[in-house]
KOLGU-4560 file (N, C-alpha, C; in nm, 3 decimals, padded with zeros to 5 digits):
<recs>
<n_xx: 00.084 n_yy: -00.117 n_zz: 00.000 ca_xx: 00.000 ca_yy: 00.000 ca_zz: 00.000 c_xx: 00.089 c_yy: 00.123 c_zz: 00.000 mol: A seq: 1 type: UNK>
<n_xx: 00.055 n_yy: 00.217 n_zz: -00.087 ca_xx: 00.120 ca_yy: 00.347 ca_zz: -00.091 c_xx: 00.018 c_yy: 00.448 c_zz: -00.142 mol: A seq: 2 type: UNK>
<n_xx: 00.064 n_yy: 00.568 n_zz: -00.172 ca_xx: -00.029 ca_yy: 00.674 ca_zz: -00.213 c_xx: -00.097 c_yy: 00.647 c_zz: -00.346 mol: A seq: 3 type: UNK>
<n_xx: -00.046 n_yy: 00.553 n_zz: -00.426 ca_xx: -00.107 ca_yy: 00.527 ca_zz: -00.556 c_xx: -00.200 c_yy: 00.406 c_zz: -00.555 mol: A seq: 4 type: UNK>
<n_xx: -00.191 n_yy: 00.322 n_zz: -00.452 ca_xx: -00.274 ca_yy: 00.202 ca_zz: -00.446 c_xx: -00.314 c_yy: 00.173 c_zz: -00.302 mol: A seq: 5 type: UNK>
<n_xx: -00.442 n_yy: 00.185 n_zz: -00.275 ca_xx: -00.493 ca_yy: 00.149 ca_zz: -00.142 c_xx: -00.643 c_yy: 00.129 c_zz: -00.150 mol: A seq: 6 type: UNK>
<n_xx: -00.697 n_yy: 00.059 n_zz: -00.053 ca_xx: -00.841 ca_yy: 00.039 ca_zz: -00.043 c_xx: -00.877 c_yy: 00.000 c_zz: 00.100 mol: A seq: 7 type: UNK>
<n_xx: -00.982 n_yy: 00.060 n_zz: 00.149 ca_xx: -01.038 ca_yy: 00.018 ca_zz: 00.278 c_xx: -01.186 c_yy: 00.053 c_zz: 00.281 mol: A seq: 8 type: UNK>
<n_xx: -01.256 n_yy: -00.015 n_zz: 00.369 ca_xx: -01.400 ca_yy: 00.001 ca_zz: 00.382 c_xx: -01.435 c_yy: 00.034 c_zz: 00.527 mol: A seq: 9 type: UNK>
<n_xx: -01.525 n_yy: 00.128 n_zz: 00.543 ca_xx: -01.579 ca_yy: 00.158 ca_zz: 00.675 c_xx: -01.730 c_yy: 00.160 c_zz: 00.667 mol: A seq: 10 type: UNK>
<n_xx: -01.794 n_yy: 00.138 n_zz: 00.778 ca_xx: -01.939 ca_yy: 00.154 ca_zz: 00.790 c_xx: -01.963 c_yy: 00.258 c_zz: 00.896 mol: A seq: 11 type: UNK>
<n_xx: -02.046 n_yy: 00.354 n_zz: 00.863 ca_xx: -02.078 ca_yy: 00.459 ca_zz: 00.961 c_xx: -02.227 c_yy: 00.454 c_zz: 00.992 mol: A seq: 12 type: UNK>
<n_xx: -02.263 n_yy: 00.488 n_zz: 01.114 ca_xx: -02.406 ca_yy: 00.493 ca_zz: 01.148 c_xx: -02.478 c_yy: 00.596 c_zz: 01.060 mol: A seq: 13 type: UNK>
<n_xx: -02.600 n_yy: 00.567 n_zz: 01.029 ca_xx: -02.684 ca_yy: 00.657 ca_zz: 00.947 c_xx: -02.729 c_yy: 00.773 c_zz: 01.036 mol: A seq: 14 type: UNK>
<n_xx: -02.630 n_yy: 00.862 n_zz: 01.066 ca_xx: -02.651 ca_yy: 00.971 ca_zz: 01.161 c_xx: -02.571 c_yy: 01.092 c_zz: 01.114 mol: A seq: 15 type: UNK>
<n_xx: -02.633 n_yy: 01.208 n_zz: 01.113 ca_xx: -02.569 ca_yy: 01.330 ca_zz: 01.062 c_xx: -02.441 c_yy: 01.368 c_zz: 01.136 mol: A seq: 16 type: UNK>
<n_xx: -02.425 n_yy: 01.324 n_zz: 01.258 ca_xx: -02.305 ca_yy: 01.361 ca_zz: 01.333 c_xx: -02.177 c_yy: 01.302 c_zz: 01.273 mol: A seq: 17 type: UNK>
<n_xx: -02.189 n_yy: 01.205 n_zz: 01.181 ca_xx: -02.071 ca_yy: 01.142 ca_zz: 01.122 c_xx: -02.034 c_yy: 01.201 c_zz: 00.986 mol: A seq: 18 type: UNK>
<n_xx: -02.113 n_yy: 01.294 n_zz: 00.935 ca_xx: -02.086 ca_yy: 01.353 ca_zz: 00.804 c_xx: -01.951 c_yy: 01.425 c_zz: 00.802 mol: A seq: 19 type: UNK>
<n_xx: -01.923 n_yy: 01.504 n_zz: 00.904 ca_xx: -01.796 ca_yy: 01.579 ca_zz: 00.906 c_xx: -01.676 c_yy: 01.485 c_zz: 00.915 mol: A seq: 20 type: UNK>
<n_xx: -01.691 n_yy: 01.370 n_zz: 00.980 ca_xx: -01.583 ca_yy: 01.273 ca_zz: 00.987 c_xx: -01.552 c_yy: 01.217 c_zz: 00.849 mol: A seq: 21 type: UNK>
<n_xx: -01.655 n_yy: 01.185 n_zz: 00.772 ca_xx: -01.634 ca_yy: 01.132 ca_zz: 00.637 c_xx: -01.574 c_yy: 01.241 c_zz: 00.548 mol: A seq: 22 type: UNK>
<n_xx: -01.619 n_yy: 01.364 n_zz: 00.563 ca_xx: -01.560 ca_yy: 01.475 ca_zz: 00.487 c_xx: -01.411 c_yy: 01.489 c_zz: 00.520 mol: A seq: 23 type: UNK>
<n_xx: -01.376 n_yy: 01.484 n_zz: 00.647 ca_xx: -01.235 ca_yy: 01.492 ca_zz: 00.687 c_xx: -01.154 c_yy: 01.378 c_zz: 00.630 mol: A seq: 24 type: UNK>
<n_xx: -01.211 n_yy: 01.259 n_zz: 00.627 ca_xx: -01.144 ca_yy: 01.144 ca_zz: 00.568 c_xx: -01.119 c_yy: 01.167 c_zz: 00.419 mol: A seq: 25 type: UNK>
<n_xx: -01.216 n_yy: 01.228 n_zz: 00.350 ca_xx: -01.201 ca_yy: 01.256 ca_zz: 00.208 c_xx: -01.089 c_yy: 01.356 c_zz: 00.183 mol: A seq: 26 type: UNK>
<n_xx: -01.080 n_yy: 01.459 n_zz: 00.265 ca_xx: -00.972 ca_yy: 01.558 ca_zz: 00.252 c_xx: -00.838 c_yy: 01.489 c_zz: 00.273 mol: A seq: 27 type: UNK>
<n_xx: -00.828 n_yy: 01.411 n_zz: 00.378 ca_xx: -00.702 ca_yy: 01.343 ca_zz: 00.410 c_xx: -00.662 c_yy: 01.246 c_zz: 00.298 mol: A seq: 28 type: UNK>
<n_xx: -00.756 n_yy: 01.167 n_zz: 00.250 ca_xx: -00.726 ca_yy: 01.071 ca_zz: 00.143 c_xx: -00.682 c_yy: 01.142 c_zz: 00.015 mol: A seq: 29 type: UNK>
<n_xx: -00.749 n_yy: 01.252 n_zz: -00.019 ca_xx: -00.715 ca_yy: 01.326 ca_zz: -00.140 c_xx: -00.575 c_yy: 01.388 c_zz: -00.129 mol: A seq: 30 type: UNK>
<n_xx: -00.543 n_yy: 01.442 n_zz: -00.014 ca_xx: -00.409 ca_yy: 01.498 ca_zz: 00.006 c_xx: -00.304 c_yy: 01.388 c_zz: 00.003 mol: A seq: 31 type: UNK>
<n_xx: -00.335 n_yy: 01.273 n_zz: 00.063 ca_xx: -00.244 ca_yy: 01.158 ca_zz: 00.062 c_xx: -00.219 c_yy: 01.112 c_zz: -00.083 mol: A seq: 32 type: UNK>
<n_xx: -00.322 n_yy: 01.120 n_zz: -00.167 ca_xx: -00.310 ca_yy: 01.081 ca_zz: -00.307 c_xx: -00.249 c_yy: 01.191 c_zz: -00.394 mol: A seq: 33 type: UNK>
<n_xx: -00.203 n_yy: 01.300 n_zz: -00.330 ca_xx: -00.132 ca_yy: 01.410 ca_zz: -00.398 c_xx: -00.223 c_yy: 01.509 c_zz: -00.469 mol: A seq: 34 type: UNK>
<n_xx: -00.346 n_yy: 01.522 n_zz: -00.426 ca_xx: -00.433 ca_yy: 01.626 ca_zz: -00.482 c_xx: -00.393 c_yy: 01.761 c_zz: -00.423 mol: A seq: 35 type: UNK>
<n_xx: -00.412 n_yy: 01.865 n_zz: -00.500 ca_xx: -00.390 ca_yy: 02.001 ca_zz: -00.450 c_xx: -00.496 c_yy: 02.030 c_zz: -00.344 mol: A seq: 36 type: UNK>
<n_xx: -00.466 n_yy: 02.122 n_zz: -00.254 ca_xx: -00.559 ca_yy: 02.154 ca_zz: -00.145 c_xx: -00.697 c_yy: 02.193 c_zz: -00.195 mol: A seq: 37 type: UNK>
<n_xx: -00.704 n_yy: 02.276 n_zz: -00.298 ca_xx: -00.835 ca_yy: 02.319 ca_zz: -00.349 c_xx: -00.911 c_yy: 02.201 c_zz: -00.408 mol: A seq: 38 type: UNK>
<n_xx: -00.843 n_yy: 02.111 n_zz: -00.478 ca_xx: -00.908 ca_yy: 01.992 ca_zz: -00.533 c_xx: -00.956 c_yy: 01.899 c_zz: -00.422 mol: A seq: 39 type: UNK>
<n_xx: -00.875 n_yy: 01.886 n_zz: -00.317 ca_xx: -00.912 ca_yy: 01.802 ca_zz: -00.203 c_xx: -01.038 c_yy: 01.856 c_zz: -00.135 mol: A seq: 40 type: UNK>
<n_xx: -01.046 n_yy: 01.987 n_zz: -00.119 ca_xx: -01.164 ca_yy: 02.048 ca_zz: -00.056 c_xx: -01.288 c_yy: 02.032 c_zz: -00.143 mol: A seq: 41 type: UNK>
<n_xx: -01.274 n_yy: 02.050 n_zz: -00.273 ca_xx: -01.387 ca_yy: 02.033 ca_zz: -00.365 c_xx: -01.436 c_yy: 01.889 c_zz: -00.363 mol: A seq: 42 type: UNK>
<n_xx: -01.341 n_yy: 01.796 n_zz: -00.368 ca_xx: -01.374 ca_yy: 01.653 ca_zz: -00.361 c_xx: -01.447 c_yy: 01.622 c_zz: -00.231 mol: A seq: 43 type: UNK>
<n_xx: -01.396 n_yy: 01.672 n_zz: -00.120 ca_xx: -01.458 ca_yy: 01.647 ca_zz: 00.011 c_xx: -01.601 c_yy: 01.701 c_zz: 00.015 mol: A seq: 44 type: UNK>
<n_xx: -01.624 n_yy: 01.815 n_zz: -00.049 ca_xx: -01.760 ca_yy: 01.870 ca_zz: -00.056 c_xx: -01.854 c_yy: 01.777 c_zz: -00.130 mol: A seq: 45 type: UNK>
<n_xx: -01.806 n_yy: 01.714 n_zz: -00.237 ca_xx: -01.888 ca_yy: 01.618 ca_zz: -00.312 c_xx: -01.916 c_yy: 01.493 c_zz: -00.229 mol: A seq: 46 type: UNK>
<n_xx: -01.815 n_yy: 01.448 n_zz: -00.155 ca_xx: -01.833 ca_yy: 01.332 ca_zz: -00.067 c_xx: -01.936 c_yy: 01.365 c_zz: 00.041 mol: A seq: 47 type: UNK>
<n_xx: -01.924 n_yy: 01.483 n_zz: 00.099 ca_xx: -02.018 ca_yy: 01.526 ca_zz: 00.202 c_xx: -02.161 c_yy: 01.529 c_zz: 00.148 mol: A seq: 48 type: UNK>
<n_xx: -02.178 n_yy: 01.581 n_zz: 00.027 ca_xx: -02.312 ca_yy: 01.587 ca_zz: -00.034 c_xx: -02.368 c_yy: 01.447 c_zz: -00.056 mol: A seq: 49 type: UNK>
<n_xx: -02.284 n_yy: 01.352 n_zz: -00.093 ca_xx: -02.330 ca_yy: 01.214 ca_zz: -00.114 c_xx: -02.375 c_yy: 01.151 c_zz: 00.018 mol: A seq: 50 type: UNK>
<n_xx: -02.303 n_yy: 01.179 n_zz: 00.126 ca_xx: -02.343 ca_yy: 01.125 ca_zz: 00.256 c_xx: -02.476 c_yy: 01.188 c_zz: 00.300 mol: A seq: 51 type: UNK>
<n_xx: -02.491 n_yy: 01.318 n_zz: 00.279 ca_xx: -02.618 ca_yy: 01.384 ca_zz: 00.313 c_xx: -02.733 c_yy: 01.323 c_zz: 00.231 mol: A seq: 52 type: UNK>
<n_xx: -02.708 n_yy: 01.291 n_zz: 00.104 ca_xx: -02.811 ca_yy: 01.229 ca_zz: 00.020 c_xx: -02.852 c_yy: 01.094 c_zz: 00.077 mol: A seq: 53 type: UNK>
<n_xx: -02.755 n_yy: 01.018 n_zz: 00.127 ca_xx: -02.786 ca_yy: 00.889 ca_zz: 00.190 c_xx: -02.874 c_yy: 00.908 c_zz: 00.313 mol: A seq: 54 type: UNK>
<n_xx: -02.848 n_yy: 01.011 n_zz: 00.389 ca_xx: -02.925 ca_yy: 01.037 ca_zz: 00.510 c_xx: -03.070 c_yy: 01.075 c_zz: 00.479 mol: A seq: 55 type: UNK>
<n_xx: -03.092 n_yy: 01.137 n_zz: 00.364 ca_xx: -03.228 ca_yy: 01.178 ca_zz: 00.325 c_xx: -03.311 c_yy: 01.059 c_zz: 00.277 mol: A seq: 56 type: UNK>
<n_xx: -03.245 n_yy: 00.952 n_zz: 00.236 ca_xx: -03.316 ca_yy: 00.836 ca_zz: 00.183 c_xx: -03.364 c_yy: 00.745 c_zz: 00.296 mol: A seq: 57 type: UNK>
<n_xx: -03.477 n_yy: 00.682 n_zz: 00.273 ca_xx: -03.524 ca_yy: 00.581 ca_zz: 00.366 c_xx: -03.452 c_yy: 00.452 c_zz: 00.331 mol: A seq: 58 type: UNK>
<n_xx: -03.390 n_yy: 00.392 n_zz: 00.432 ca_xx: -03.315 ca_yy: 00.270 ca_zz: 00.410 c_xx: -03.332 c_yy: 00.177 c_zz: 00.529 mol: A seq: 59 type: UNK>
<n_xx: -03.341 n_yy: 00.046 n_zz: 00.501 ca_xx: -03.350 ca_yy: -00.049 ca_zz: 00.611 c_xx: -03.215 c_yy: -00.069 c_zz: 00.681 mol: A seq: 60 type: UNK>
<n_xx: -03.108 n_yy: -00.022 n_zz: 00.617 ca_xx: -02.974 ca_yy: -00.039 ca_zz: 00.675 c_xx: -02.947 c_yy: 00.068 c_zz: 00.780 mol: A seq: 61 type: UNK>
<n_xx: -02.892 n_yy: 00.026 n_zz: 00.890 ca_xx: -02.859 ca_yy: 00.119 ca_zz: 00.998 c_xx: -02.726 c_yy: 00.189 c_zz: 00.975 mol: A seq: 62 type: UNK>
<n_xx: -02.653 n_yy: 00.142 n_zz: 00.874 ca_xx: -02.521 ca_yy: 00.200 ca_zz: 00.845 c_xx: -02.510 c_yy: 00.240 c_zz: 00.698 mol: A seq: 63 type: UNK>
<n_xx: -02.411 n_yy: 00.324 n_zz: 00.672 ca_xx: -02.375 ca_yy: 00.364 ca_zz: 00.536 c_xx: -02.238 c_yy: 00.304 c_zz: 00.508 mol: A seq: 64 type: UNK>
<n_xx: -02.226 n_yy: 00.235 n_zz: 00.397 ca_xx: -02.100 ca_yy: 00.174 ca_zz: 00.357 c_xx: -02.016 c_yy: 00.276 c_zz: 00.280 mol: A seq: 65 type: UNK>
<n_xx: -01.889 n_yy: 00.291 n_zz: 00.320 ca_xx: -01.798 ca_yy: 00.383 ca_zz: 00.253 c_xx: -01.672 c_yy: 00.305 c_zz: 00.215 mol: A seq: 66 type: UNK>
<n_xx: -01.645 n_yy: 00.296 n_zz: 00.085 ca_xx: -01.523 ca_yy: 00.233 ca_zz: 00.036 c_xx: -01.433 c_yy: 00.344 c_zz: -00.017 mol: A seq: 67 type: UNK>
<n_xx: -01.310 n_yy: 00.344 n_zz: 00.029 ca_xx: -01.210 ca_yy: 00.441 ca_zz: -00.017 c_xx: -01.106 c_yy: 00.361 c_zz: -00.093 mol: A seq: 68 type: UNK>
<n_xx: -01.084 n_yy: 00.397 n_zz: -00.221 ca_xx: -00.989 ca_yy: 00.318 ca_zz: -00.299 c_xx: -00.918 c_yy: 00.400 c_zz: -00.405 mol: A seq: 69 type: UNK>
<n_xx: -00.801 n_yy: 00.351 n_zz: -00.435 ca_xx: -00.723 ca_yy: 00.406 ca_zz: -00.545 c_xx: -00.635 c_yy: 00.295 c_zz: -00.598 mol: A seq: 70 type: UNK>
<n_xx: -00.634 n_yy: 00.277 n_zz: -00.728 ca_xx: -00.551 ca_yy: 00.174 ca_zz: -00.791 c_xx: -00.477 c_yy: 00.237 c_zz: -00.908 mol: A seq: 71 type: UNK>
<n_xx: -00.378 n_yy: 00.322 n_zz: -00.873 ca_xx: -00.295 ca_yy: 00.391 ca_zz: -00.973 c_xx: -00.378 c_yy: 00.475 c_zz: -01.070 mol: A seq: 72 type: UNK>
<n_xx: -00.490 n_yy: 00.523 n_zz: -01.026 ca_xx: -00.577 ca_yy: 00.607 ca_zz: -01.107 c_xx: -00.644 c_yy: 00.707 c_zz: -01.017 mol: A seq: 73 type: UNK>
<n_xx: -00.770 n_yy: 00.736 n_zz: -01.043 ca_xx: -00.841 ca_yy: 00.834 ca_zz: -00.959 c_xx: -00.865 c_yy: 00.779 c_zz: -00.818 mol: A seq: 74 type: UNK>
<n_xx: -00.877 n_yy: 00.869 n_zz: -00.724 ca_xx: -00.920 ca_yy: 00.835 ca_zz: -00.588 c_xx: -01.071 c_yy: 00.827 c_zz: -00.593 mol: A seq: 75 type: UNK>
<n_xx: -01.127 n_yy: 00.719 n_zz: -00.539 ca_xx: -01.271 ca_yy: 00.700 ca_zz: -00.542 c_xx: -01.325 c_yy: 00.676 c_zz: -00.402 mol: A seq: 76 type: UNK>
<n_xx: -01.440 n_yy: 00.735 n_zz: -00.375 ca_xx: -01.519 ca_yy: 00.705 ca_zz: -00.257 c_xx: -01.648 c_yy: 00.644 c_zz: -00.308 mol: A seq: 77 type: UNK>
<n_xx: -01.680 n_yy: 00.524 n_zz: -00.267 ca_xx: -01.807 ca_yy: 00.460 ca_zz: -00.301 c_xx: -01.893 c_yy: 00.467 c_zz: -00.177 mol: A seq: 78 type: UNK>
<n_xx: -02.001 n_yy: 00.540 n_zz: -00.185 ca_xx: -02.087 ca_yy: 00.566 ca_zz: -00.069 c_xx: -02.225 c_yy: 00.511 c_zz: -00.099 mol: A seq: 79 type: UNK>
<n_xx: -02.254 n_yy: 00.396 n_zz: -00.039 ca_xx: -02.382 ca_yy: 00.328 ca_zz: -00.063 c_xx: -02.418 c_yy: 00.325 c_zz: -00.212 mol: A seq: 80 type: UNK>
<n_xx: -02.324 n_yy: 00.286 n_zz: -00.295 ca_xx: -02.348 ca_yy: 00.272 ca_zz: -00.439 c_xx: -02.318 c_yy: 00.395 c_zz: -00.523 mol: A seq: 81 type: UNK>
<n_xx: -02.293 n_yy: 00.508 n_zz: -00.461 ca_xx: -02.257 ca_yy: 00.629 ca_zz: -00.534 c_xx: -02.105 c_yy: 00.636 c_zz: -00.545 mol: A seq: 82 type: UNK>
<n_xx: -02.053 n_yy: 00.673 n_zz: -00.660 ca_xx: -01.908 ca_yy: 00.686 ca_zz: -00.677 c_xx: -01.873 c_yy: 00.832 c_zz: -00.696 mol: A seq: 83 type: UNK>
<n_xx: -01.781 n_yy: 00.880 n_zz: -00.614 ca_xx: -01.728 ca_yy: 01.015 ca_zz: -00.625 c_xx: -01.578 c_yy: 00.998 c_zz: -00.648 mol: A seq: 84 type: UNK>
<n_xx: -01.525 n_yy: 01.061 n_zz: -00.750 ca_xx: -01.384 ca_yy: 01.041 ca_zz: -00.785 c_xx: -01.314 c_yy: 01.173 c_zz: -00.810 mol: A seq: 85 type: UNK>
<n_xx: -01.183 n_yy: 01.168 n_zz: -00.786 ca_xx: -01.098 ca_yy: 01.283 ca_zz: -00.819 c_xx: -00.966 c_yy: 01.229 c_zz: -00.873 mol: A seq: 86 type: UNK>
<n_xx: -00.914 n_yy: 01.293 n_zz: -00.973 ca_xx: -00.786 ca_yy: 01.256 ca_zz: -01.031 c_xx: -00.676 c_yy: 01.342 c_zz: -00.970 mol: A seq: 87 type: UNK>
<n_xx: -00.584 n_yy: 01.279 n_zz: -00.899 ca_xx: -00.473 ca_yy: 01.357 ca_zz: -00.838 c_xx: -00.380 c_yy: 01.417 c_zz: -00.941 mol: A seq: 88 type: UNK>
</recs>
């Protein structure tokens, strides 16, 4: 694992108090993948919006699945089936 290839999965409770944590994770991951600060912040805003969209939906699942991955290409966050990507 290095800045060009990594993957991990987390599950967060379907609760608005965890949105800022996922946003912070997106900023950190984007910076780790060598994105510029402005690109990292823009990406994190898109990730945050996707998590908010999940919270607005009725779901039988008590958690939201978040996959963070990069395989020598764009950084991707998969959030309950939504893909948000940024190219470092």
